[in-house]
Every structure is written in structure tokens, then in C-alpha cells.
N, C-alpha and C positions, 0 to 999 in steps of 0.2 A: 509214716506209711499211708495214712489217710490222705495227706496232702499229695503224695506221689500218685495215688489212685485218682484223686480229683483232677490232677493235671493230665494224666495219661488217658483216661477214658474218652474225653472229647476228641482225642486223636484217632479213635477207631473209625467213626464215620468219615472223618477227613481222609484217613488212609484208604478207606473203601472207594472214595472219590478218585484218589490217585490210581488205585488198582483197576477201577472200571475203565478209565481212559487207557491205562497201560495194557490191559488185556486186549483192547481194540487195536492198539499199535502192534502188539505181538501177533495177533491174528492176521493183520494185513501183511506184515513182514514175512511170516511163515507161509502164507498162502499165495502171495504174489511176488515176493522178493523186493517190493518197493517199501521204503521207509516213509510212510505217509505222514509227512509233517502237516498236511492239510486236514488231518483227522479232527482236530479241534474246531476248525472252520466248518467242517461238515456237521459236527455236533451243534455248533451255534446256529447254523441255518435251520436245522430241525427244531431247535428250541424256539427260534423266532416264529417259525410257521405255526407251531403249537400255540404260542402266545397270541399271535394275531388271529388265529382261527377262533379261539375261545372268546377273545374280545369282540369278534364279529357275530357272536351268538351261537357258535357251534357247541354241541354237547362235548364234554371232555373226552368221551370214548371215541367220537368221530374225529376230533382234532388229533388224538393220539394215533389213530389208524392212518390218517393223512400224513402226519409228520414222520412216523416211525416206519410204517409198513408200505407206504406208497412213494413219498418224495425221496426218502433216504436211499432205498434200494434202486429206485430209478436213477438217481444221481450217480450211484456207484456203477451201475451198468453203463451209463453214458461216459463216465470217466474211463472205464476200461476200454470201451469200443473206440473212443476217439483218441485217447492218449496212451494209457499205460500198457496196452497190449503190444505196443511198439517198443517198449523199454525193457522187456524181459531179458534180452541178451545184451543190453547196453551197459556202459560203465556207470558208476554211482553218481557222477556229476550229471549225466544225462537224465538219470532217474530223479535226482534231487531238484533240479531246476523247475520242472513242471509242478512238483509238489509244493515248492515255495510259491510258485505262481498262483496255485489254487488257494494257498494260505492267505494270499492277498486278495485274490479275485472274489472269493465267495462272500466274505463279510462286506466288501465294497459293493458287490452286486445287490445283496439283500438290503443294504442301507439305501441304495438309490431306488430300489423297487418299493420298499415299505416306509421310507423316510428315516430321518435320523433323530426322531424325538426320543426322549428318555422313557424307558419302559421299566416301571417299578413293580416289585412284588410278583415275580413270575409264578404262575400257578403250579401246584403240585399235581403229579400224575395220579397218585393213589391216596395216601393218608393225609390228614389235615396237619399242615406244618405248625399250626398254633396250639395243637393239643399234645399233651404229654402222655405217651403210651407206656413208658417204662422208666423206672428210677433205679440206678445202679450206683451205690456208694455216694448218694446225694446228687449224682449227675442225672439230669432230666433228659430223656431221649424223646424228641418230638417225632411227628409222623414222617417228615422228610428224611431225617437221619435214620430212622428205623427201616423205612422202605428202601432207601438207597443201600444200606448195609446188606439187607436180606437179598435183594435182587442182584447185587453185585456178586455175592457168593454163588447164587443159583446160575447166573449167566456165565461166570467163569467155569463152573463145573460143566455146564452144558457145552461150552465151546471146547473145553478140554476133552470131553467125551467124543465130540465130532472129529477132532484132529487125531485122537489116539485110536479110536476103535472103528471108525467108519471108512468105507471105501473112498468117500469124497475127501476125507482128510488125507489119506495116503496119496490120492491123485493130486491134491493140491501141493503136497511136498515134492512129489516127483516132477511136476511142471516147473516149480521154482528151480530145481536142480538142472533140468534140461528139457525144454519144451519139445525139441525134435526127438530126443530119445523116448520121451513119454508117448509121442505120437506113433513111434515104431512099435510100441506095445499096445496100440489100439486105444489110447487115451486121447480124447478131443481136448487138446491143451487150451484152445481158444474158449471152449465152453467152460472148462474147469476154472480158467482165469476169471471169466465173467461171474461164475458162481461165487468165487472168492471175494470179488469186489462187492457183489450184492450182499453177501453175508456180513462183511466187515462194515459196509455202509449202514446196514440195518442196526448193527451194534452201535455205530456212531449216533444214529438217530435216537436210540434208546438212552445212550449216555447223555446226550444233550437235553432231552426232556426230563430225565431224572436229576441232573445236576443243576439245572437252572434255578430251582427254588432255594438252593443253598446260598444264594446271593440276593442282596436287596434289589439289585438292578440287573437287567439282562444286558450284558455287554460282551462283545467278542473278545475283549482283552482278558476277561476272566477265563475263558476257554483256552486262550493261548497260554496263559500262565499255568493252567492245569495241565496242558499238553507237555510242557517242559518237565513238570514234576512226574508226569506219567512216563516220560522217556527214562527217567531214573529208575522207576519201578520195572520197566522193561529190561533195563540193564542188569538189575538184580536177578532177573531170570534169564540173563544172557540172550534176551530177545527170542527165546525159544520156549521156556517153561511157563505155562499159564499159572499153575499152582504157586511157583516161586514168585511170580509177579504179584499175585494176590497177597501172599505173606509179606513180601517186601513192601507193598503199598501200605498195609496196615502198620507195620513196624515204623515206616517212615513217617506216617501221620502221628503216631504216638510220640516218637522222638522229637518231632517238630513242636508238638504241644508242650512237651517237657522242657524244651529249650525256652519256649516263650514263657512258661511259668516260673522257671528258676532263674532266668537271667534278670539282672536289675533293669528296671524300666527307666525311661527318660533319656537314654542316649541313642544316637543314631545307629551305632553299631548293634546295640541290643535289639533295636527294631528291625534292622536289616538282616541279621543273621538268620532268624527263624524263616523268613521268606526265601532266603538264599540257600537254606539247608539242603533241599532236594538237588539243587544245582551243584553244590559242593560234593554231594554223594555221587552224582552223575560223573563229574570230572574225575573223582578218585577211582570209581569203578572202571571207567574206560581205560585208565592208566594201569591199574593194578591187576585186572583180571587177565589171565593168559589168553582167553578166547579172543580178546580184542587186539592182541599184539600181532597184528598182521599188517603187511605193507603192500600187499598186492591183492587184486580182486580174485575171487574164486571164479575160474573160467568154466564155461559150459564145454564138455568134451566134444560136443557137436556144433560148436559156435561157427565153424567154417562153413557149415551148411546154410547159414543165414546170409542174406544179401549184405554186402559190406556197408558199414556206416558211411554217411556222407562225408566226403573229405573236407577238412577244415583249412587245409593249406591252399594258398592262392596258386593257381596253375601258372606256368611260364607263359607270358604273352609275347606276341610279336613286338619288335622294338617300337614301331610306330604307336601301337596301342598302349604299351607300357609308358613311353615318354609322354604321350598325350594325356594319360590319366594323371601323371605326376604334375604336368603343367597346369591342368585344371585344378588340382588340389592346391598348388602353390598360388594360383590366381585367387582362389576362394579364400585362402588364409590371408593373403595380402589385402583383399577387399574387406575382410572381417576386421583386420587391424586398423585400416584407415577409417572405416565407418565408426568403430568404437571411439576413436580419438577425435572425430569431427562432428558428424551430424546426428548420431543416435542420442536420444534424450538420456539425461543422467539416470533416471530411474531404471531404464532398460540397460544402461551400462552396469548398474549394480547387479541386475539379474544375470547378465552375461558373465560378470565377474564371479558370481556364485557358481556359474557353470564351470568356469576355469578351476575354481577350488575343488568342485566335485570331480573334475577330470583328473586332478592330481591324486585324489584319494582312489579313484577308479584305476589309475595306473598300477597301484599296489595289487589290485585284484588280477590285472593282466599279468603282472610278474609272477604272482603266487599260483594262480589257478591256470591261466592260459599258457604259461611257459613251463611250469613244473608239475602241474596236475594236482597240486595240493588244494584242498577245499577248506577255506576259512570263513566262518560266520561271525568274525569279531573285528572286521576292519574298521567299522565305525567306532568301536571301543578304542582302538589304537589312535584313530583320529582325535577322539576325546582326550586321550593322554597328552597328545601334542598340544591341543588347544588349551587345556587347563594348565599345563606346564608353562606355556608362554604367558598366559594371563597372571598366574601366581608370581612368576619372576618379575613381571612388569610392575605389579602392584606392591609387592613386599620388598623387592630388592632393587627396583629402579632400572632393571635391565631393559635394553631396547627390545622392541618386539621382534626385530629381525634376528638378533642374537637368541632371543627366547624361542623363536621358531626353530632354529638349528638345534638348540638344546632339547626342545620338545621332541624333535625327530629322533635325536639320539636316545632319549629316555624311552620313547616308544619302541625303538629298535631293541633296547635292553629288555623291555617287557616281552617283545616277540621272541627273543632268545630264551627267556625264562619259560615261556609257553612251549617253545619248540623242544626243549630238553626232555620233559616227561612224555612228550607225544611223538618222539622219533620213531617208535615202533608201530604207530597207528597209521592207518590208511583208510581212504574212502569215507564211508559214513561215520565210522568211529572217530576219525580226525575232525570231521565237521561238527559232530556233537560235542567233542571235547572243547573246541573253540567256542561253541555256543555256551557251554557251561562256564567257561572263563569270562565271556562277555556278561553273562547274567550276574556272576558274583561281583564283578567290578561295578556293574550298574546299580546293584542293590546295596552293596556294602561299602565300597570305596568312594565312588563318585559323590554320594550324599555328604561326605565329610567336608568340613569347612576348609581344610588344607588341600583338598583335591578339587572337586567340582562344585562344592557348596550346595548340593541338592538342587531343588527346583528354583532356588533364588539365583543360582549361577554366579558367575564372575564376569568382570568387565575386562575386555582386552582392547587396548587403544590401537589406533592406526599407527603404523610405523613412520619413522622420520629418518631421512638420510642426511645427517649434518644439518644444514640450513634448509634442506628441501623437505617440505611436508607432503605426506601422501594421504592427507585427509580427504581429498577429492576422490570421487569414484574413478575418474579417468586416470589420474596418476596412480592410484592403487591398482588399476587394471594393468598398467605397464609392468608393475612389480610382479603381479600374479602371472602374467604371460611369460615373463623372464623365467620365473621359477618353473612353470610348466614346460617351457622349452628345454631348460637344463635337465630336468628329470626325464623328459621324453628322450632326449639324446642319450642319457645314461642308460635307460632301459633298452634303447635300440642297440647300443654298444654291447650290453650284456647279452642280448639275444643273438647278435651276429658273432660273438666271440666264443671262446672255449667253454665258458660257463653256460652259455645258452645252448650249445650243442650237447653238453652233458645233461642239462635239464630236459632237453628233448628226448634224450635216451632214457632218462628216468621216467618221463611221462609215458613213453612207450612200454617199457618193461623195467621195473626196478631191479628185479633179479638179473635180467640180462645186462643192465648197466653195471651191476656189481661184478658180474663175471668177467667184464673186460677192464676191471680195475678202477672204476669210478667210485670215489668216496661219497656215497649217498648221504651219510650222516652229516658230513661237512656241508654238502650242498643244501640239504634241507634246513640246517641251521642258518646258513648264509641267506637263503631265499626268504625265510620267515623274518629274519632281522631286517633285510632290505625292504621287504613289503611293509612291515610295521613302521619302519622309519619314514617311508614315503607317505603312508597314511597319516602319520603324526605331523609331518610338514603340511600336508593338505588340510588337516584339521586346524592347525594354527592359522593358516591363511584364511580359512573359513571363519574362524572365531574373530580374527581382527577385522574382517570385512563386516561382520554382523555387529560388532561392538560389544556384545555380551552373549554368552552361551551358558547353558545349564546341562545337567545330566540328561534331560529329555531330548536334547539334540543328538545324543550319541548312544541311545539305548539299543538293545539287541535287535529290536524290530527294524531300526534303521539299517543295521548290518544286513538283515535279510533282504530288504528292499534294494540295497546297493548291489548285492549279488544278482538279483533278478534283473535289474536295469542293465548291468554290464553284460550279462549273458544274453539278454535280449538283443542288444545292439552289436556286440562283438567282443568276446572275451580273449581272443587270441591276438588282437592287433592294438597298436598304440592309437591309431586313428579311431578305433572302436571306443576306447576309453574317453577320448576327447569328445567324440560325437555324443556318447552317452551322457557325459556331464552337462554339455550344453543343452541337449534335449530335455534332460531332467529339470534343469533350472527354468528353461523357457516355458515348458508345459506347466510347471508349478505356478508360474506367474499368470499364465492365461487362465488356468482353472480357478485361481483364487478370486477371479472376478465373477464366477458363477455363484448361484445360490448355495447355501450351506449344505443342502441335500446332496450336492455333487462334489463335496470336499474330497471324497475318496476316489474321484474319477481318475486321477493320475495313477494311483496304485492299481486301479482296475485295468487301465490300459496296458501298463507294463506287465501286470500279472497275466493278462490275456495273451500278450505277445509271448510271454515265457512258455505258454502252452505249446507254441510252435517249435520249441527248442529241440524236440525229439526229431522232427523232420529237417530242421535247419540249425545244426549246432554251431555254424559259423556266425549266427545272429541274423536277425531280420534285415538290418541295414547291410551287413556283409553279403547276405543273399541277394539283395537288390543290386548292390554294386557289382557283384559277380555276374548277374544276369545282364546288366547294362554293358559290361565289358565283353561278355560273350556275344551279344548282339553286334557290338562295334567290331569285334574280331571277324564275325561272320560276314558283315557288310564289307569290310576291307578285303576279305578273301574273294568275294564276288566281284568287287571292282577290279581287283588284279586279274582275275580270270577273264573279265570282259575286256580289259585293256590288252590282254595277251591275244 
């Protein structure tokens, strides 16, 4: 019994950490209807400002006021005014993309502003972290653990009281349900939404300053990992109940410490399971709880009063404009192919080949999200499955890389089916979070194993060989990659123009409506997830063979988040959008790699910043520019015809 208590007690402060972040998520979700995945990034920004201010000689109280009471609420107000007030009646993907963009933008921005140096021993807000204030069953409670636990309970109680008993809390809930209906009852929905973001951002600032001393180093990755665990706490409270979120967080922290204490040490599985435990809980809760078994978004009864969302479909063009755009695209593609095979230097051929590999992976997002409306945050994980399969088969069984790529795609497709079966009844943010939990479990538990991804050491994937023809050179490998890209692009185009594509379009519009006309939505969801996972697996194998060696770090969950942001930024509904996104991502990565290390995160910052425009331009920035150019061409053609007449 004493050993059980000794293992369990350290989990209480850890669970309070989970609950503190989870309560902030629940507050944002209940008050604004946005699942703020950037909450951890907001907390990190506040912690960094607190750290830098103290290091520059500010007194602790002044630094706390600046970080918690000035910067955080100001940032929340800015986000509401510029971005999230336009998403209240939008679908979950439109709400998710800007949040993902902020998750990437905020850490990148503060890194470029304040530098990327290592920041050790973050200061404590209240009590001395080196002093023991309490002993319980032999467990020493230091100042940070005690203050975090106490303040978490008080903060959750305060927020619960606001949402439960005040007029502001009632107005927040009503604005989430229907902004227009709330306005008809005299509620200023825009001001209530701004108040909600100010309050939730204030909470993010408090969480960041309180949680930073729990780690030896101030890093954005710590807050991102905490955010995922906080999501599991929010799921325990159905993203509604703050008391259940607090209780769930404490229990989760205790169970995680018990697992760490009782599991045998020394193996990769035993070291990975405790860190993956919150993600396993998240995945299980999303599937098992009836509240999340929904396949359509809850609609605002007065949604028709809002201006229509921008159309993502390409309008019909005059024949001359349509043919001209296709001729220009064909000429550019031909020029690209000739240039790659002739005058472009080998190092840039390698970069462009990376872009082709990314494009193949991005096509899976176009198929899954752009065509069927399903949100997956695990496409990099499926790419990793394909890459590791091809490498392991080549190393241990002598199978050719080309055959291994096909097998890797098939195994990734099987993994997609295994993920799709338990998530068939999920939709929107619940489906996105379940795929994120799946990605985290594989990243922390499976990929580190020697027979899978071999952890950080990785595995070697040789270049393919066709009989006597070697593809060791970058140009010859580029030919293979382009062939694979063309084949998969044609397959996706045929799916989109065929019966399956029309049925997917019906599901994307209204799943209930699609079922009412006899469409088998379960079969289509399984098929789409399997095809998208298989395409990502093939792209991952191509990427791994080009690089020569890959590790689990190449396919972690953060890469999946970046992939979604990149494709959404460029164009998630078109095949050309996936290809342009892949090439742009690879080329910009190469260009930014020549800059000082301070700007290493500039690429993520640029794409994250572009993702913030997704609310206004859901067809993607590049798609919006192309549409504008074609509109100008069409207008010019019309004027010329009228002048000639």
C-alpha cells in the first residue's frame, strides 16, 4: 500500500497540470464554439514573455501582469476580431485550420523575435520550487507543485461559477448556439465573443506562467504535449463540464504515474506507454462515449441569415479562357519536366523530388478532406508506415524498394481501415482528435520499436533499381517519382469524376441527406480512409527512399498538423493544389535552410500565417489568386468581344 501511495501522489500535481490546460480548452469551446488547438501556443508565448521580462530586470509581479493580464488578453481580443468571429457559423474544418495555423505561427513568431537560445530553469510565479512545503506519505511537495495544484482548483471553480451562475456565462453559451438568435434577444454577440476570447486567453497566460517551472527548459514542445493530454481531460468532461475535467485530469495524472511506477523499466514499450497513456484515453473516449457518436455538424437554426460562405468550386469559364488555362498549365508542366532532366543542378533536383514526394502524400489529404469532408491529423503517420515497411522489407527480406513501396501502401491502407472502423460514427472535431490520438500512440509506442521505425536511429531505405537500370541518381529517381505522381493523380481524378466522387460530394454536403437517397456512407468512409492512407504510405516510401534513411522524427504528429495547414493554405480541393503545395513546401524549406538558425521556423510561420486567411479564402491562397487571374482574363475577353462587336 505504501508503494502504491508513493507512486500515485506525484500524479496529483501532474494531473492538475493536465486539468489546468483542459479547463482552458473547455472554456474556449463552450464560450466560442472553437476548439482552440492553439491554446498551448498561447500559453507558451505568455511563459516566454514572463521569462524574458524577468531576465531583463523586471520585478516578478510586473512581469506577471504583463504576460498574464496585458499580452494574453490582448492577443485573445486580436484573434477574435481578426479571425474567429468569422468562424462562428462555419464548419469544423474552417474553424480548425486557423487554430492549427496559430499553433504553428505563435511559437515560430516568438522564436524569431526573442531568438532560439536555450532557456533553462523557468522562474516560478509564487512559491520557491526548490523548497519543500509539504510531505505526504514520504512524497515531498515543492512550491511549484503546491501552487499549481491550489491555483488550478481555485481557477476551475472560478470559471465554473462564471459559466454556471452569471449572465455572461449564459450569454456565452447562447452565442455559441446561434449568434443571430442571441442578437434578436438583445445580446451583443460580437462583444460576448470578444469577452470569451479575452477570458480564455487570460486563462492561457496563467497556465503558461504556472506550468513553465515544471520543466527544466522552456520549450514550446512541452506545452504542445500538455495540450494533447489536456484534450483527453476535456473529453472526460465531454468538453462541457469543468468539474469533471478537473477530476479527470487528476485521475489521469495518478494513473500515468502508477503505470510508470509498476511497469518494468528498460524497454521501449514501457517507456512509451506512460507518455502515450493520455492519448490512448483520448482515443478510447472519443469512440466509446455516445456524445461523440455524431456524423454531422450541429447547425445554427438561423444560419441562413448569415452571408453564404465563399464558394470553393471553380466556376464554369468561357471555352477560350478554360482552354487557355489548361494550355498554360501543360506548358508549365512540360517546362518543369524538361528543366529537371537537363539544366537544373542536382541538389535542386533532389529538392524538387522531395516536393513530388510531398505532393503524393498531400493527394491523400485532397482525397480524404477535400473530396469527402473527413478531417485526418494522421496522414504523416500513414506515410511513416509506408516508409518503414519498405525499408524493413528491403533490409531483412531483400525485397526491391518498388515492391516494398507497393506493400507499404497496402499495409498503410489496412491501418487506415483499422482506424476507420471504430471512428465511423465520428465527425468533425471528434474525428480529427481521434486520428490525432492514433498518430500520437503510433509515434510514441510503435515507431520507436526496432521492427518498426527504430526510434530516433531510424532505418535505411535504398534507392530502387529496375533490372539493370539503377535509380541512384537524382534525375533518374525524379522520373520514377513523377510517374508515381501522375498515376496517383489520374486515379484521384477518375475517382472525383466518377460515381464515388459524386457520392463523396453528397456526403460532404450532408451525410444524412446522402443516406436518405441510398448512399452507403459507411462503405464510402472506409474506402476513402483506406485509399487516402494507402496513397500517403506510397508517398512516404518514395520520400524515405529519396532521403536514404528516415526515423520516427520524420513522421511525428506535428508533421501531420503542418501537412494539413500547407495543403489547406494552397488548395485542399484540387489535385493541382496538392502538387503546388508539395513543390512549394520543398522549395521554401531549401531556401530557408540557408538562413541563420534564428529563422529555422520561418517556413512554418509563413504557412501558418497563410492558414489564418483560410476563413476568408477556403479555396486556398493559390486557388484564390488563380481564380482572380482567370476572372480578370474573362473580364478582359468580354470587353474585347464587346469592342469588336
